[in-house]
Structure formats: structure tokens, C-alpha cells
C-alpha positions in Angstrom: 94.5 90.3 82.0 93.0 93.8 82.4 93.2 94.5 86.1 91.4 97.2 88.1 93.3 98.2 91.2 91.2 100.3 93.5 93.1 102.5 95.9 96.1 102.1 93.6 97.6 105.5 94.6 97.8 104.6 98.2 100.7 102.8 100.0 100.2 99.1 99.4 98.1 99.6 96.3 100.8 101.6 94.5 103.4 98.9 95.2 101.0 96.3 93.9 100.4 98.3 90.7 104.1 98.5 90.0 104.4 94.7 90.6 101.6 93.9 88.2 102.9 96.2 85.5 106.3 94.5 85.8 104.5 91.2 85.3 103.1 92.5 82.0 99.4 93.0 83.1 97.2 95.7 81.8 96.5 97.8 84.9 94.0 100.6 85.5 93.8 102.5 88.8 90.7 103.9 90.4 91.5 106.2 93.4 89.5 108.8 95.2 92.7 110.7 96.0 91.8 111.5 99.6 94.7 112.6 101.9 96.5 109.3 101.6 96.2 108.9 97.8 99.3 110.4 96.3 99.8 110.7 92.5 103.6 110.7 93.1 103.2 107.0 94.2 102.2 106.0 90.6 104.5 105.4 87.6 104.3 107.7 84.7 101.8 106.8 82.0 99.6 104.5 84.2 95.9 104.6 83.3 94.3 106.2 86.3 90.8 107.5 87.0 89.6 109.6 89.9 86.5 108.1 91.6 84.8 106.8 94.7 84.3 103.0 94.9 81.0 103.6 96.7 79.6 105.4 93.6 78.6 103.0 90.9 79.0 105.5 88.1 82.7 106.0 89.1 83.3 102.3 89.0 81.5 101.8 85.7 83.7 104.4 84.0 86.5 101.9 84.0 84.7 99.5 81.6 85.2 95.8 81.3 88.0 94.2 83.4 89.0 90.6 84.1 89.8 91.1 87.8 89.4 93.7 90.6 91.8 93.9 93.5 90.3 96.2 96.2 92.9 98.1 98.2 90.7 101.2 98.5 89.9 101.8 102.2 90.0 104.2 105.0 92.7 102.5 107.1 93.9 104.5 110.1 92.5 103.4 113.5 93.1 106.8 115.1 91.1 108.6 112.4 88.3 106.0 112.7 87.9 106.9 116.3 87.7 110.6 115.5 85.2 110.1 112.6 83.9 106.6 111.7 81.4 107.6 109.0 83.9 107.7 106.2 85.1 104.2 107.1 81.7 102.6 106.8 81.1 104.5 103.5 84.3 103.2 101.8 85.0 99.9 103.6 81.5 98.5 103.6 79.4 100.3 101.0 82.3 100.6 98.6 83.1 96.9 98.8 79.4 96.1 98.1 79.4 98.3 95.0 82.6 96.7 93.7 81.1 93.3 94.2 78.0 94.2 92.2 80.3 95.4 89.4 82.3 92.2 89.6 79.2 90.1 89.3 78.0 91.9 86.2 81.5 91.6 84.6 82.1 88.0 85.7 85.4 89.4 87.1 87.7 87.8 89.7 87.7 89.8 92.9 90.2 90.0 95.7 89.4 91.9 98.9 92.5 93.2 100.7 91.7 93.2 104.4 93.5 93.2 107.7 94.5 91.1 110.7 92.7 93.6 112.9 89.3 92.1 112.2 90.3 89.2 114.6 90.8 91.7 117.5 93.1 90.9 120.4 95.0 87.7 120.3 96.2 86.0 123.5 99.8 85.0 123.9 100.5 81.5 122.5 97.7 81.8 119.9 97.7 82.9 116.3 94.5 83.8 114.4 93.2 81.4 111.8 91.1 82.2 108.9 88.0 80.6 110.4 88.3 82.3 113.8 85.5 84.6 114.9 85.8 88.2 113.9 86.1 90.5 117.0 87.0 93.9 115.8 87.8 96.5 118.4 87.8 99.8 116.5 85.5 101.5 113.9 88.2 100.8 111.3 88.5 97.1 112.0 84.7 96.8 112.3 84.2 98.4 108.9 86.8 96.1 107.3 85.0 93.1 108.9 81.8 94.3 107.4 83.4 94.5 104.0 84.8 90.9 104.4 81.3 89.6 105.3 79.9 91.3 102.2 82.5 89.4 100.1 81.7 86.0 101.7 77.9 86.6 101.3 78.4 87.5 97.6 80.3 84.3 97.0 77.6 82.1 98.5 74.6 84.0 97.2 75.7 85.3 93.8 78.5 82.9 93.0 81.2 85.6 92.7 84.7 84.4 92.2 86.1 86.3 95.2 88.8 85.7 97.9 90.0 87.7 100.9 93.5 88.4 102.1 94.1 89.6 105.7 97.5 91.1 106.0 99.5 92.0 109.2 101.1 95.4 109.9 102.7 96.4 106.6 105.7 98.7 106.3 107.9 100.1 103.6 108.5 103.2 101.4 105.7 105.6 100.4 103.5 105.0 103.5 101.6 108.1 104.6 103.3 109.5 107.7 100.4 109.0 110.1 101.3 105.3 110.9 103.9 104.5 113.6 107.0 103.8 111.5 106.9 106.7 109.1 105.5 109.1 111.7 108.3 108.3 114.2 111.0 108.4 111.5 110.0 111.7 110.1 109.4 113.2 113.5 112.9 112.1 114.7 114.4 113.6 111.5 112.8 116.9 112.4 113.6 116.7 116.1 109.9 116.4 117.1 108.5 114.1 119.9 107.8 110.4 119.2 104.4 109.9 120.8 104.4 106.3 122.0 101.0 105.0 123.1 100.9 103.7 126.7 103.7 101.4 127.7 104.6 100.6 124.0 104.3 96.9 124.7 101.7 96.3 122.0 102.8 93.4 119.7 102.4 93.6 115.9 103.5 91.2 113.2 105.6 93.3 110.8 105.3 92.5 107.0 107.3 94.2 104.3 105.1 95.7 101.5 106.9 93.7 98.8 106.1 90.5 100.6 102.5 91.6 101.1 102.0 92.4 97.4 103.6 89.1 96.4 101.0 87.2 98.5 98.1 89.2 97.1 99.2 88.5 93.6 99.4 84.8 94.4 95.9 84.8 95.8 94.7 86.6 92.8 96.1 84.0 90.5 95.6 80.8 92.6 93.3 81.6 95.4 89.9 79.8 95.7 86.5 81.5 95.7 85.1 82.0 99.2 88.5 81.4 100.9 90.3 83.7 103.2 94.1 83.9 103.3 96.1 85.3 106.2 99.4 87.0 105.3 101.9 87.5 108.0 105.7 87.3 108.3 106.0 85.8 111.8 107.9 88.9 112.8 106.2 89.8 116.1 107.8 92.8 117.8 106.6 95.3 120.4 106.1 98.9 119.4 108.8 100.0 121.9 111.3 97.7 120.2 110.6 99.3 116.8 110.8 102.8 118.3 114.2 102.0 119.8 115.4 100.7 116.5 114.4 104.0 114.8 116.1 106.2 117.3 119.3 104.1 117.3 119.5 103.9 113.5 119.1 107.6 113.1 121.3 108.5 116.0 118.4 110.6 117.4 118.0 111.9 120.9 116.3 109.2 123.1 114.5 111.9 125.0 112.3 112.5 121.9 110.4 109.3 122.8 107.3 110.4 124.9 104.9 107.9 126.5 101.5 109.4 125.9 97.9 108.4 126.8 96.9 105.2 125.0 94.2 105.2 122.4 90.7 103.9 123.2 90.2 100.1 122.5 93.9 99.6 121.6 94.5 95.9 120.9 97.4 94.4 122.7 98.6 91.8 120.2 98.0 90.5 116.7 99.3 87.2 115.3 98.4 85.2 112.2 98.5 81.6 111.3 99.7 81.7 107.7 99.9 78.0 106.7 97.1 78.4 104.1 98.9 81.0 101.9 102.2 79.3 102.4 100.7 76.2 100.9 100.2 78.1 97.7 103.9 78.7 97.6 104.4 82.0 99.3 106.8 82.9 102.0 108.2 86.3 103.2 111.6 87.1 101.8 112.5 90.4 103.5 114.4 90.2 106.8 112.7 92.4 109.4 115.7 94.2 110.6 117.1 94.8 107.2 113.7 95.9 105.9 113.1 98.3 108.7 116.5 99.9 108.4 116.1 100.2 104.6 112.7 101.9 105.1 114.1 104.3 107.7 116.8 105.2 105.1 114.2 105.7 102.4 112.4 108.4 104.5 115.7 110.0 105.4 116.7 110.2 101.7 113.3 111.3 100.4 112.3 114.3 102.3 110.8 115.8 99.1 108.1 113.0 99.2 107.0 113.5 102.8 107.8 117.1 103.8 105.0 118.6 101.7 102.6 116.1 103.3 103.6 117.0 106.8 103.5 120.8 106.1 100.0 120.6 104.7 97.1 122.0 106.7 95.2 118.7 106.6 98.0 116.8 108.2 98.7 119.4 110.9 95.0 119.6 111.7 94.9 115.9 112.2 98.2 115.7 114.1 97.2 118.5 116.5 93.8 116.9 117.1 95.3 113.5 117.8 98.5 114.4 119.8 98.4 118.0 121.1 96.7 117.2 124.3 98.6 114.0 124.8 101.9 115.8 124.4 100.8 118.6 126.7 
């Protein structure tokens, strides 16, 4: 199978690329190489093209493929609040352009989405694939828009497309703007850990290897027009993860700073995952072991993340997001 992986130089996408290469597939990557697309995430010798999924000419340069897996997205909620335009461009328009290419190529299509499209989930309930979409942020709204483009394309044009909606994913090589890598790298440098609000927000934590295994299974066995939730049933409060980071690194607890919460912050996500488990998938990484191994990876790979955090682009974002909150 010749497989196009968009956003393949990003966090989850690069892990998926390595997985599919190990499975013997012919993989080509299309990546815009924005701030979160890192060539260092990709194995040597991989066929990789620079391009924007929202530009048809950039997509067409790849040539014929048997399948497209779309990891390309603007993904960070905080950045979507600061500037939502890029999110609509990539997550909605980009998905549409890829679907048009998939139709012409008669290619299998998998849209990698997020549990955030369901919005807040009340205690005692887990989101099901047919639940209404109630996005709270410009990011989750743009991902919901992309998902709806996929479902419309299946019904109207007969495209062989499925959607995966994954929970909070963690692991090595994640850009250090998300909670886990940001707090680990800040703690290693003796910088504050800016914890939003009371830190009691609940997320279902999924290791990147488990996430990629589920996406591969949906690519190979998923049905057209179907959505598959991917979650590990590992619901933990942000304050619990923060405490784990501090204790594992032996960091000063006073580094944890409660700061003003972000606008529209969802309190809890939770996924019903029976559908993907019926295909034969189940998470294999223990949460505690996986988190500690991830913390160790950032501790042992300063050469990967230090250049990112020293860059002007990262510092500009960080100061805009946290300077006032940290006082």
C-alpha cells in the first residue's frame, strides 16, 4: 500500500509513520513544517514533501496513493483562542481538499480527530460516536467542521472514509506547549508550572503508541462513514498528573502555580470505546509506567526540546499566553 500521511512530522503523525514503515508499507509524508512539524521526528530516508493540505497543488505533487491518513491539523486550544483563522484554514478547508483528492484517486481516507468535539462530559457519562458535537473552543469547532466534511463526502460522493476521535495523547516528541511536556521541561529548568484554575479538569490519557495502533486498525478494518472513539479509560485530573511530574523529577513543589483558567475550558472528557475494541484493539501501555517513561524521555533528550524552547517563536507564544497569568 502506498500511504500518504499528512502532518507526518508532527507528534502523533511521526509515530504513525514509523509504525507503518515497520509494517512494510510505502509511506510518503506531506507536512507544512509549521512550528510543531519537526524534521527530527522523522526517520532517515523517508519520502517527505513540504506542502499545505489546503493547497490542491501541494497535495497533487504526491501522485497516486492507495490511502490518506490525515494527521495534519492546528491542534492547540490556547493558540486557537489567540488566533482561530489558521485552525479553520487547515482543519476545515485542508480536510475538504484532501477529500477531493481521495475521491479522484479512489483512495481510502482516515480523518484523525479528537474527543474535544463532544465538549464537556458530565460525570457518569462517556461520549459515544453518535452523540451531538458541542465544541467549546475554536480548535474543537474546526475539528468538528472537518469531521462533518468527511461524513458529508461519504454520503454524497461515496468516499471510503472513516473518522477516529482520540483522547489526550502523550509520549515522546510532543511539542512542549501541551501540559505534560511543558511542565516536565519547565520543571527541569526550574521554571513555574502554570496550572489552569484549580487543576481539577479530567482528561483520559492515551499513550501515542496505543493511539497509533488504533488508527492503523481503523485504516485497515474500519467501515466507510463510521466514527471510532479511541480512549484508554485512564481518566485523571490535571493536578494529579502535575503532582506525578514533580515527584518523579524531585522538583520543588513551589514551582506549581495556579493561574487564571483559559476561556471556555472544558471540565471533563470521557469516551465510550466499545466500537474500536470490537475490531480487536485495546490499550497496552499502563498509564503510570507510560507517564514516567515519557518524563524520563524529556529528561534524557534535552537536545530535542531545548532548541525549541529557546526559539523566538516559542518564547513569543509563551510570554503571550503566560506572562500576565504568572505576574
